[in-house]
C-alpha positions as CSV (number, residue, x, y, z in Angstrom):
1,X,-28.5,-84.5,-34.9
2,X,-30.8,-81.5,-34.2
3,X,-31.2,-82.6,-30.6
4,X,-27.5,-83.0,-30.2
5,X,-26.9,-79.5,-31.5
6,X,-29.5,-78.0,-29.2
7,X,-28.1,-79.8,-26.2
8,X,-24.6,-78.5,-27.2
9,X,-25.9,-74.9,-27.4
10,X,-27.4,-75.3,-23.9
11,X,-24.1,-76.6,-22.6
12,X,-21.8,-73.9,-24.1
13,X,-24.3,-71.2,-23.0
14,X,-23.9,-72.4,-19.4
15,X,-20.1,-72.4,-19.8
16,X,-20.2,-68.8,-21.2
17,X,-22.3,-67.6,-18.3
18,X,-20.0,-69.4,-15.8
19,X,-16.9,-67.7,-17.3
20,X,-18.7,-64.3,-17.0
21,X,-19.5,-65.1,-13.4
22,X,-16.0,-66.2,-12.6
23,X,-14.3,-63.3,-14.3
24,X,-17.0,-60.7,-13.2
25,X,-17.5,-59.5,-16.7
26,X,-20.7,-59.0,-18.7
27,X,-22.0,-62.4,-20.0
28,X,-22.7,-60.9,-23.3
29,X,-19.0,-60.9,-24.2
30,X,-18.6,-64.7,-23.8
31,X,-22.0,-65.5,-25.4
32,X,-21.0,-63.4,-28.4
33,X,-17.6,-65.0,-28.7
34,X,-19.2,-68.4,-28.4
35,X,-21.7,-67.7,-31.2
36,X,-19.0,-66.3,-33.5
37,X,-16.7,-69.3,-32.9
38,X,-19.5,-71.8,-33.5
39,X,-21.0,-69.9,-36.5
40,X,-19.1,-67.7,-38.9
41,X,-15.6,-68.7,-37.7
42,X,-15.9,-72.4,-37.1
43,X,-18.8,-73.2,-39.3
44,X,-20.2,-75.7,-36.7
45,X,-23.6,-73.9,-36.2
46,X,-26.0,-72.7,-38.9
47,X,-29.2,-71.5,-37.1
48,X,-31.2,-71.2,-40.4
49,X,-30.4,-74.8,-41.4
50,X,-30.9,-76.0,-37.8
51,X,-34.3,-74.5,-37.2
52,X,-35.6,-73.6,-40.6
53,X,-39.0,-72.0,-40.5
54,X,-39.0,-72.2,-36.7
55,X,-36.2,-69.7,-36.4
56,X,-38.4,-66.6,-36.7
57,X,-41.2,-67.7,-34.4
58,X,-38.6,-68.9,-31.8
59,X,-36.7,-65.6,-31.9
60,X,-40.0,-63.6,-31.7
61,X,-41.4,-65.5,-28.8
62,X,-38.1,-65.4,-26.9
63,X,-37.9,-61.6,-27.4
64,X,-41.5,-61.3,-26.2
65,X,-40.6,-63.1,-22.9
66,X,-37.5,-60.9,-22.5
67,X,-39.4,-57.7,-23.0
68,X,-42.1,-58.8,-20.7
69,X,-39.6,-59.6,-18.0
70,X,-38.0,-56.2,-18.4
71,X,-41.4,-54.5,-18.3
72,X,-42.2,-56.2,-15.0
73,X,-39.5,-54.1,-13.3
74,X,-40.9,-50.8,-14.5
75,X,-42.8,-49.3,-11.5
76,X,-44.3,-46.0,-12.6
77,X,-44.3,-44.7,-9.0
78,X,-40.5,-45.0,-8.9
79,X,-40.2,-42.7,-11.9
80,X,-41.1,-39.8,-9.5
81,X,-38.1,-40.5,-7.4
82,X,-35.3,-41.2,-9.9
83,X,-34.6,-37.7,-10.7
84,X,-34.9,-35.3,-13.6
85,X,-31.7,-36.6,-15.3
86,X,-32.9,-40.2,-15.6
87,X,-36.3,-39.1,-16.9
88,X,-34.5,-36.9,-19.5
89,X,-32.2,-39.8,-20.5
90,X,-35.2,-41.9,-21.2
91,X,-37.1,-39.2,-23.1
92,X,-35.3,-36.3,-24.7
93,X,-31.9,-37.9,-24.4
94,X,-33.2,-41.1,-26.0
95,X,-34.6,-39.1,-28.9
96,X,-31.3,-37.2,-29.4
97,X,-29.4,-40.5,-29.6
98,X,-32.0,-41.9,-32.0
99,X,-31.7,-38.9,-34.3
100,X,-27.9,-38.9,-34.3
101,X,-27.5,-42.7,-34.9
102,X,-30.2,-42.8,-37.5
103,X,-28.7,-39.9,-39.3
104,X,-25.2,-41.5,-39.2
105,X,-26.7,-44.8,-40.6
106,X,-28.4,-42.9,-43.5
107,X,-25.7,-40.3,-44.2
108,X,-22.5,-42.3,-43.5
109,X,-23.4,-45.8,-44.5
110,X,-26.0,-45.0,-47.1
111,X,-28.6,-47.3,-45.6
112,X,-32.2,-47.3,-46.6
113,X,-33.9,-44.7,-44.6
114,X,-36.2,-47.2,-42.9
115,X,-33.3,-49.4,-41.9
116,X,-31.4,-46.4,-40.6
117,X,-34.4,-45.3,-38.5
118,X,-34.7,-48.7,-37.0
119,X,-31.0,-48.9,-36.3
120,X,-31.2,-45.6,-34.4
121,X,-34.3,-46.9,-32.5
122,X,-32.7,-50.2,-31.5
123,X,-29.5,-48.7,-30.3
124,X,-31.0,-46.3,-27.8
125,X,-31.4,-49.3,-25.3
126,X,-28.5,-50.0,-22.9
127,X,-30.0,-52.5,-20.4
128,X,-29.2,-53.5,-16.8
129,X,-27.7,-56.9,-17.6
130,X,-24.7,-55.2,-19.2
131,X,-24.5,-52.1,-17.0
132,X,-24.7,-53.8,-13.6
133,X,-21.6,-56.0,-13.8
134,X,-19.6,-53.1,-15.4
135,X,-20.6,-50.7,-12.6
136,X,-19.6,-53.3,-10.0
137,X,-16.1,-53.2,-11.3
138,X,-15.9,-49.4,-12.1
139,X,-17.4,-48.3,-8.7
140,X,-18.3,-44.8,-9.8
141,X,-19.5,-42.2,-7.2
142,X,-23.0,-42.9,-6.0
143,X,-24.5,-40.1,-8.0
144,X,-23.2,-41.5,-11.3
145,X,-23.8,-45.1,-10.3
146,X,-27.5,-44.4,-9.4
147,X,-28.1,-42.6,-12.7
148,X,-26.6,-45.3,-14.9
149,X,-28.4,-48.1,-13.0
150,X,-31.7,-46.4,-13.2
151,X,-31.2,-45.5,-16.8
152,X,-30.6,-49.2,-17.6
153,X,-33.7,-50.3,-15.7
154,X,-36.1,-47.7,-17.2
155,X,-34.8,-47.4,-20.7
156,X,-35.0,-51.2,-21.1
157,X,-38.8,-51.4,-21.6
158,X,-39.2,-47.7,-22.7
159,X,-36.5,-47.9,-25.4
160,X,-37.8,-51.3,-26.5
161,X,-41.3,-49.9,-26.8
162,X,-40.0,-46.9,-28.7
163,X,-38.2,-49.3,-31.1
164,X,-41.4,-51.3,-31.5
165,X,-43.4,-48.2,-32.5
166,X,-40.7,-47.1,-35.0
167,X,-40.7,-50.6,-36.5
168,X,-44.5,-50.6,-36.8
169,X,-44.4,-47.2,-38.5
170,X,-41.7,-48.5,-40.9
171,X,-43.6,-51.7,-41.8
172,X,-46.9,-49.9,-42.3
173,X,-45.2,-47.2,-44.4
174,X,-43.3,-49.8,-46.5
175,X,-46.7,-51.3,-47.6
176,X,-47.2,-48.3,-49.8
177,X,-49.7,-46.4,-47.7
178,X,-49.9,-42.7,-47.8
179,X,-48.8,-40.7,-44.7
180,X,-52.3,-40.3,-43.5
181,X,-53.1,-44.0,-43.9
182,X,-49.8,-44.9,-42.3
183,X,-50.5,-42.8,-39.2
184,X,-54.0,-44.3,-39.0
185,X,-52.7,-47.8,-39.3
186,X,-50.1,-47.0,-36.7
187,X,-52.7,-45.8,-34.3
188,X,-54.7,-48.9,-34.9
189,X,-51.7,-51.1,-34.3
190,X,-50.8,-49.3,-31.1
191,X,-54.4,-49.4,-29.9
192,X,-54.6,-53.2,-30.5
193,X,-51.3,-53.9,-28.7
194,X,-52.3,-51.7,-25.8
195,X,-55.8,-53.1,-25.5
196,X,-54.5,-56.7,-25.6
197,X,-51.7,-55.9,-23.1
198,X,-54.2,-54.2,-20.7
199,X,-56.7,-57.0,-21.1
200,X,-54.0,-59.7,-20.4
201,X,-52.8,-57.7,-17.3
202,X,-56.4,-57.3,-16.0
203,X,-57.1,-61.0,-16.5
204,X,-53.9,-62.1,-14.8
205,X,-54.5,-59.7,-11.9
206,X,-58.0,-61.1,-11.5
207,X,-56.8,-64.7,-11.6
208,X,-54.2,-64.2,-9.0
209,X,-56.2,-62.0,-6.6
210,X,-59.3,-64.2,-6.7
211,X,-57.2,-67.3,-6.3
212,X,-58.8,-68.8,-9.4
213,X,-55.3,-69.9,-10.5
214,X,-53.5,-72.1,-7.9
215,X,-50.1,-70.8,-6.8
216,X,-48.4,-73.8,-8.4
217,X,-49.6,-72.6,-11.8
218,X,-48.8,-68.9,-11.4
219,X,-45.5,-69.1,-13.3
220,X,-46.7,-71.4,-16.1
221,X,-50.0,-69.5,-16.4
222,X,-48.4,-66.1,-16.8
223,X,-46.0,-67.5,-19.3
224,X,-48.8,-69.0,-21.3
225,X,-50.7,-65.7,-21.2
226,X,-47.6,-63.8,-22.4
227,X,-47.2,-66.1,-25.4
228,X,-51.0,-66.0,-26.1
229,X,-51.1,-62.2,-25.9
230,X,-48.2,-61.9,-28.2
231,X,-49.6,-64.2,-30.9
232,X,-53.2,-62.9,-30.6
233,X,-52.1,-59.3,-30.9
234,X,-49.9,-60.0,-33.9
235,X,-52.8,-61.8,-35.5
236,X,-55.2,-58.8,-34.9
237,X,-52.7,-56.1,-35.7
238,X,-49.5,-56.5,-37.7
239,X,-46.4,-56.7,-35.4
240,X,-48.3,-55.3,-32.4
241,X,-47.3,-58.3,-30.2
242,X,-44.2,-56.9,-28.7
243,X,-46.1,-53.8,-27.7
244,X,-48.8,-56.0,-26.1
245,X,-46.4,-57.9,-23.9
246,X,-44.6,-54.7,-22.8
247,X,-47.9,-53.1,-21.8
248,X,-48.9,-56.4,-20.1
249,X,-45.7,-56.4,-18.0
250,X,-46.0,-52.7,-17.1
251,X,-49.6,-53.3,-16.0
252,X,-48.7,-56.1,-13.7
253,X,-45.8,-54.3,-12.2
254,X,-48.0,-51.4,-11.1
255,X,-50.8,-53.3,-9.5
256,X,-50.9,-52.5,-5.8
257,X,-50.4,-55.4,-3.5
258,X,-50.1,-58.0,-6.2
259,X,-47.6,-60.7,-5.2
260,X,-45.4,-61.3,-8.3
261,X,-42.2,-62.4,-6.5
262,X,-42.4,-66.0,-7.7
263,X,-43.4,-64.9,-11.2
264,X,-40.6,-62.4,-11.5
265,X,-38.0,-64.9,-10.2
266,X,-39.2,-67.4,-12.7
267,X,-39.2,-64.9,-15.6
268,X,-35.6,-63.8,-14.6
269,X,-34.5,-67.4,-14.7
270,X,-36.3,-68.0,-18.0
271,X,-34.9,-64.8,-19.4
272,X,-31.3,-66.0,-18.6
273,X,-31.9,-69.3,-20.4
274,X,-33.5,-67.5,-23.5
275,X,-30.9,-64.8,-23.6
276,X,-28.0,-67.3,-23.4
277,X,-29.3,-69.6,-26.1
278,X,-30.8,-66.8,-28.3
279,X,-27.6,-64.7,-28.3
280,X,-25.5,-67.6,-29.4
281,X,-27.9,-68.4,-32.2
282,X,-28.0,-64.8,-33.3
283,X,-24.3,-64.3,-33.2
284,X,-23.9,-67.5,-35.2
285,X,-25.9,-65.9,-38.0
286,X,-23.6,-63.0,-38.3
287,X,-22.0,-62.5,-41.7
288,X,-18.6,-61.1,-40.8
289,X,-17.6,-60.8,-44.5
290,X,-20.6,-58.5,-45.0
291,X,-19.6,-56.4,-42.1
292,X,-16.1,-56.2,-43.3
293,X,-17.3,-55.3,-46.8
294,X,-19.0,-52.2,-45.4
295,X,-15.6,-50.8,-44.9
296,X,-14.4,-47.9,-42.7
297,X,-17.9,-46.4,-42.6
298,X,-18.7,-49.0,-39.9
299,X,-15.8,-47.5,-37.8
300,X,-17.2,-44.1,-38.5
301,X,-20.6,-45.2,-37.2
302,X,-19.0,-46.6,-34.0
303,X,-17.2,-43.3,-33.4
304,X,-20.5,-41.4,-33.9
305,X,-22.2,-43.7,-31.4
306,X,-19.5,-43.3,-28.8
307,X,-18.3,-39.7,-29.3
308,X,-21.3,-37.9,-30.6
309,X,-24.6,-39.6,-29.8
310,X,-23.9,-40.4,-26.1
311,X,-22.3,-37.1,-25.2
312,X,-25.2,-35.2,-26.9
313,X,-27.7,-37.4,-25.0
314,X,-26.0,-36.5,-21.7
315,X,-25.7,-32.8,-22.6
316,X,-29.4,-32.6,-23.4
317,X,-30.4,-34.7,-20.4
318,X,-28.3,-32.8,-17.8
319,X,-29.2,-29.3,-18.7
320,X,-30.0,-27.4,-15.6
321,X,-28.8,-30.1,-13.3
322,X,-26.1,-29.6,-10.6
323,X,-23.9,-32.5,-11.9
324,X,-20.2,-31.6,-12.2
325,X,-18.6,-31.6,-15.6
326,X,-16.5,-34.6,-14.4
327,X,-19.7,-36.6,-13.7
328,X,-21.2,-35.6,-17.0
329,X,-18.0,-36.7,-18.8
330,X,-18.1,-40.1,-17.2
331,X,-21.8,-40.5,-18.0
332,X,-21.1,-39.4,-21.6
333,X,-18.6,-42.3,-21.9
334,X,-20.6,-45.2,-20.4
335,X,-23.5,-46.6,-22.5
336,X,-22.9,-50.2,-23.4
337,X,-25.6,-51.9,-25.6
338,X,-26.8,-55.3,-24.7
339,X,-29.0,-58.3,-25.3
340,X,-32.3,-56.4,-25.8
341,X,-30.8,-54.4,-28.7
342,X,-29.5,-57.6,-30.3
343,X,-32.6,-59.6,-29.8
344,X,-35.1,-56.9,-30.9
345,X,-32.9,-55.9,-33.8
346,X,-32.6,-59.4,-35.0
347,X,-36.4,-59.9,-34.8
348,X,-37.0,-56.7,-36.8
349,X,-34.3,-57.6,-39.3
350,X,-36.0,-61.0,-40.1
351,X,-39.4,-59.2,-40.6
352,X,-37.8,-56.6,-42.8
353,X,-36.0,-59.2,-44.9
354,X,-39.3,-61.1,-45.4
355,X,-40.9,-57.8,-46.5
356,X,-38.1,-57.2,-49.0
357,X,-36.8,-54.0,-47.5
358,X,-33.3,-53.1,-49.0
359,X,-30.3,-53.2,-46.6
360,X,-32.4,-55.2,-44.0
361,X,-29.6,-57.8,-43.9
362,X,-27.2,-55.1,-42.7
363,X,-29.1,-54.3,-39.6
364,X,-28.0,-57.2,-37.4
365,X,-24.2,-56.9,-38.3
366,X,-24.3,-53.2,-37.5
367,X,-26.1,-53.7,-34.2
368,X,-23.7,-56.5,-33.1
369,X,-20.7,-54.3,-34.1
370,X,-21.9,-51.5,-31.8
371,X,-22.6,-54.0,-29.0
372,X,-19.0,-55.4,-29.3
373,X,-17.4,-52.0,-29.6
374,X,-19.3,-50.4,-26.7
375,X,-19.0,-53.3,-24.3
376,X,-15.3,-54.1,-24.9
377,X,-14.1,-50.4,-25.2
378,X,-16.0,-49.2,-22.1
379,X,-15.2,-52.3,-20.0
380,X,-11.5,-51.6,-20.6
381,X,-11.5,-47.8,-20.3
382,X,-14.2,-46.8,-17.9
383,X,-12.4,-47.7,-14.7
384,X,-9.2,-45.7,-15.4
385,X,-11.3,-42.8,-16.8
386,X,-13.4,-42.7,-13.6
387,X,-10.2,-42.7,-11.6
388,X,-8.7,-39.9,-13.8
389,X,-11.9,-37.8,-13.4
390,X,-12.0,-38.4,-9.6
391,X,-15.4,-40.1,-10.0
392,X,-14.6,-43.4,-8.3
393,X,-16.0,-44.2,-4.9
394,X,-13.6,-44.4,-1.9
395,X,-13.1,-47.8,-0.4
396,X,-16.4,-49.5,0.1
397,X,-17.8,-49.0,3.6
398,X,-21.4,-50.3,3.7
399,X,-22.2,-53.4,5.7
400,X,-24.9,-55.6,4.2
401,X,-27.0,-57.5,6.8
402,X,-28.9,-60.4,5.5
403,X,-32.1,-60.4,7.6
404,X,-34.2,-57.6,9.1
405,X,-35.5,-59.6,12.0
406,X,-35.3,-58.4,15.6
407,X,-31.7,-59.6,16.0
408,X,-30.5,-58.1,12.8
409,X,-32.3,-54.8,13.5
410,X,-30.8,-54.5,17.0
411,X,-27.3,-55.1,15.6
412,X,-27.8,-52.8,12.7
413,X,-29.1,-50.0,14.9
414,X,-26.0,-50.3,17.2
415,X,-23.6,-50.1,14.2
416,X,-25.5,-47.2,12.6
417,X,-25.4,-45.3,15.9
418,X,-21.6,-45.5,15.7
419,X,-21.5,-44.1,12.2
420,X,-21.3,-47.4,10.3
421,X,-23.2,-47.4,7.0
422,X,-25.6,-50.4,7.1
423,X,-28.2,-51.8,4.6
424,X,-30.5,-54.7,5.5
425,X,-32.3,-57.1,3.3
426,X,-35.1,-59.5,4.0
427,X,-37.7,-61.4,1.9
428,X,-40.3,-60.8,4.7
429,X,-42.1,-57.5,4.1
430,X,-43.0,-57.0,7.8
431,X,-39.4,-57.2,8.8
432,X,-38.4,-54.7,6.1
433,X,-41.2,-52.3,7.2
434,X,-40.1,-52.4,10.8
435,X,-36.5,-51.8,9.7
436,X,-37.5,-48.8,7.7
437,X,-39.6,-47.4,10.6
438,X,-36.4,-47.5,12.6
439,X,-34.7,-45.5,9.9
440,X,-32.6,-48.4,8.7
441,X,-32.5,-48.9,4.9
442,X,-33.8,-52.3,3.9
443,X,-34.1,-54.1,0.5
444,X,-37.2,-56.3,0.3
445,X,-36.2,-59.5,-1.4
446,X,-33.3,-61.9,-1.9
447,X,-29.9,-60.1,-2.0
448,X,-28.5,-62.5,-4.6
449,X,-31.4,-61.9,-7.1
450,X,-31.0,-60.1,-10.4
451,X,-33.5,-57.5,-9.1
452,X,-31.2,-56.9,-6.1
453,X,-28.3,-56.1,-8.5
454,X,-30.4,-53.2,-9.7
455,X,-31.4,-51.8,-6.3
456,X,-28.8,-52.7,-3.7
457,X,-25.7,-50.4,-3.3
458,X,-23.4,-53.2,-4.4
459,X,-20.5,-51.0,-5.3
460,X,-20.2,-49.7,-1.8
461,X,-20.5,-53.0,0.1
462,X,-17.5,-53.9,2.2
463,X,-18.8,-56.5,4.6
464,X,-21.7,-59.0,4.7
465,X,-23.3,-60.4,7.9
466,X,-25.7,-63.2,7.5
467,X,-28.1,-62.9,10.4
468,X,-31.2,-64.7,9.1
469,X,-32.9,-67.5,11.2
470,X,-33.2,-69.3,7.9
471,X,-30.0,-71.3,7.3
472,X,-30.8,-71.5,3.6
473,X,-31.0,-67.7,3.2
474,X,-27.7,-67.4,5.0
475,X,-26.0,-70.0,2.9
476,X,-27.2,-68.4,-0.4
477,X,-26.0,-65.0,0.7
478,X,-22.6,-66.2,1.9
479,X,-21.9,-68.1,-1.3
480,X,-23.0,-65.2,-3.5
481,X,-21.1,-62.5,-1.7
482,X,-18.0,-64.6,-1.0
483,X,-17.5,-64.6,-4.8
484,X,-18.3,-60.9,-5.1
485,X,-16.2,-59.6,-2.2
486,X,-14.0,-62.4,-1.1
487,X,-14.5,-65.0,1.7
488,X,-12.8,-62.9,4.3
489,X,-15.5,-60.2,4.0
490,X,-18.5,-62.5,4.6
491,X,-19.7,-63.9,8.0
492,X,-22.6,-65.9,9.1
493,X,-24.3,-67.1,12.3
494,X,-23.7,-70.8,13.0
495,X,-26.2,-73.5,11.8
496,X,-26.6,-76.6,13.8
497,X,-24.2,-79.5,13.1
498,X,-27.2,-81.8,12.3
499,X,-28.5,-79.4,9.6
500,X,-25.0,-79.0,8.1
501,X,-24.3,-82.7,7.8
502,X,-27.8,-83.6,6.6
503,X,-27.7,-80.9,3.9
504,X,-24.0,-81.3,3.0
505,X,-23.3,-77.6,3.3
506,X,-20.6,-76.2,1.2
507,X,-17.1,-75.8,2.5
508,X,-17.3,-72.1,2.1
509,X,-20.5,-71.7,4.1
510,X,-19.2,-74.0,6.9
511,X,-16.0,-72.0,7.1
512,X,-17.8,-68.7,7.3
513,X,-20.2,-69.7,10.1
514,X,-17.9,-68.0,12.7
515,X,-19.9,-64.9,13.6
516,X,-19.6,-63.8,17.3
517,X,-18.2,-67.2,18.4
518,X,-18.4,-70.9,17.9
519,X,-21.4,-71.4,20.2
520,X,-23.5,-68.3,19.1
521,X,-26.7,-69.1,17.2
522,X,-29.6,-67.0,16.2
523,X,-31.8,-68.8,18.8
524,X,-29.4,-67.7,21.6
525,X,-29.2,-64.1,20.4
526,X,-33.0,-63.9,19.9
527,X,-33.7,-65.5,23.2
528,X,-31.5,-62.9,25.0
529,X,-33.2,-60.0,23.2
530,X,-36.6,-61.5,23.9
531,X,-35.9,-61.6,27.6
532,X,-35.1,-57.9,27.6
533,X,-31.4,-57.9,26.5
534,X,-30.0,-54.9,24.6
535,X,-27.2,-54.3,22.2
536,X,-25.1,-51.5,23.7
537,X,-21.8,-49.8,23.1
538,X,-19.4,-49.2,26.0
539,X,-16.1,-47.2,25.8
540,X,-13.2,-48.8,27.7
541,X,-10.6,-46.7,29.5
542,X,-7.5,-47.2,31.6
543,X,-9.6,-47.3,34.7
544,X,-12.4,-49.4,33.2
545,X,-10.6,-52.0,31.2
546,X,-11.8,-55.2,29.6
547,X,-11.6,-57.2,32.8
548,X,-13.7,-54.6,34.6
549,X,-16.2,-54.6,31.8
550,X,-16.7,-58.3,32.0
551,X,-17.1,-58.2,35.8
552,X,-19.7,-55.4,35.5
553,X,-21.6,-57.1,32.6
554,X,-21.7,-60.8,33.4
555,X,-23.1,-62.8,30.5
556,X,-22.6,-60.1,27.9
557,X,-21.8,-61.4,24.4
558,X,-19.2,-59.1,22.6
559,X,-20.1,-58.6,19.0
560,X,-17.8,-55.8,17.6
561,X,-14.9,-53.8,18.8
562,X,-14.4,-50.2,17.4
563,X,-10.9,-48.7,17.7
564,X,-10.7,-44.9,17.1
565,X,-9.5,-44.3,13.5
566,X,-10.1,-47.8,12.4
567,X,-13.1,-49.8,11.1
568,X,-15.1,-52.1,13.3
569,X,-13.6,-55.5,14.1
570,X,-15.9,-58.4,14.3
571,X,-15.7,-60.9,17.1
572,X,-15.5,-64.4,15.5
573,X,-14.6,-67.9,16.5
574,X,-11.5,-67.7,14.3
575,X,-10.3,-64.4,15.6
576,X,-11.4,-63.5,19.2
577,X,-10.8,-59.8,19.9
578,X,-9.3,-58.5,23.2
579,X,-10.4,-54.9,23.5
580,X,-7.9,-52.3,24.8
581,X,-8.3,-49.0,26.5
582,X,-10.1,-46.5,24.2
583,X,-11.9,-49.1,22.3
584,X,-15.7,-49.2,22.1
585,X,-17.2,-52.6,22.8
586,X,-20.6,-53.3,21.1
587,X,-22.1,-56.3,23.0
588,X,-25.5,-58.0,23.6
589,X,-26.0,-57.4,27.3
590,X,-28.6,-59.6,29.1
591,X,-31.4,-58.0,31.0
592,X,-30.5,-56.7,34.4
593,X,-32.1,-58.7,37.2
594,X,-34.2,-56.4,39.4
595,X,-33.1,-56.4,43.0
């Protein structure tokens, strides 16, 4: 029976994630709804009865992996470039939110001070997994979009680390120690967690750089070290394990030249699995009757979180900045809480309950209430509010080019020279480096990854061109962005018929392999460029029309046609373009034969 229930949880978690993908909404909404329907509403799932004594270790280890994955994205060098506002949001603004929410929990709800402090600490974390899909729908101006995305990225590990420190201080203080002893014990706990985290990071770096661990074991090896670091740190210092894995992740993320792409991808996939299953289990444990019994004070707490804590956080964080009041107002409205708050809060609540702390059982319902309220309210209202404040972007106008190879760079350069906003992406660092040297922005990595969601200008994308020589990369990009933008906005170079039949390419990918003509392949374009061809723009006129252009440029392959006052039109096999007088033709022209 247990195996059947666990399999059922896996199945419904996939369904919840699929619904979120199909409707382009935060997955947390559907995971939460699934957990509530299975648990307190339907009575079909009782996590405590299902897992018994394994529940706490399972939740704790899952949270450790989730925090480690978040810490892997925190590059300290990037903190210098994210701006004063984001740094303030993750420092003074975070402390302001903590003080307001903790005060509301203690004053309005009458919670035990330790639980109120922990409630405030847990609810400072927003998180990119909730922010990213919301921003893709809202499409705020780039200034606001950048601040909110970076806040979600940075505050994820920093806020979780802050919550861990608050929790450790509470647990040490609840053991009856005097203030001096508590501080000493806290320092000891922080030291143990930090030392274990640094040691694990140093060992992992050594194993990878010295090739003592084969590439095939990198993913499993790092996971094993994360779990071992967590348990060893907890054994040496009470509840220091979460700090250890956070430090571990930050250490690895900031090692120069350490290839962690495969590890990060694996951790992202594992985090999705853990988040999906864990959130359903945690939501199924909610006691809705208890939440209802707390009465209108819960609503008062929600109002404080939305209307006092967040605006105060933005006010403190934007002092001295040149942000308009409209941008500040929108920033002051958007701060949805997510899975990290739920997972960390649930782990802490289980520990507090075991320690016999009063009101510990109220922590999880309150955290989930805030998550529900912020995600639902802000998902429904942020878009019209952004429009009302004039803080929505204009129509998307950036062209994403999948590939930064010589063909992609030549085409991107020609478009950029005509004022078209372009952004390249490539998993090969050398290609990205060459693109950036040509003053072309390039994302290093796969554009469909979770990491790309945090760093690519997704809200301003209008068109996607798949120009990679790797058919697999083109197919993944086409399928991903066809869902995001619509099939009519996505184009790809043609793959060979043999490859398509052998690999049973999807209908969508086959249909979108229409770029520049039915017989145009990467090999043909690359060959022309390699033989000295160039991508050039030529303006047609009444005296130099399309026929004259073709006669003057035999063998030229037209790629785009730009009509004054309109966006570029792409030459495709489905829709050949006949340029008119006044149009600018961008074509790949073969090398001129010397006479």
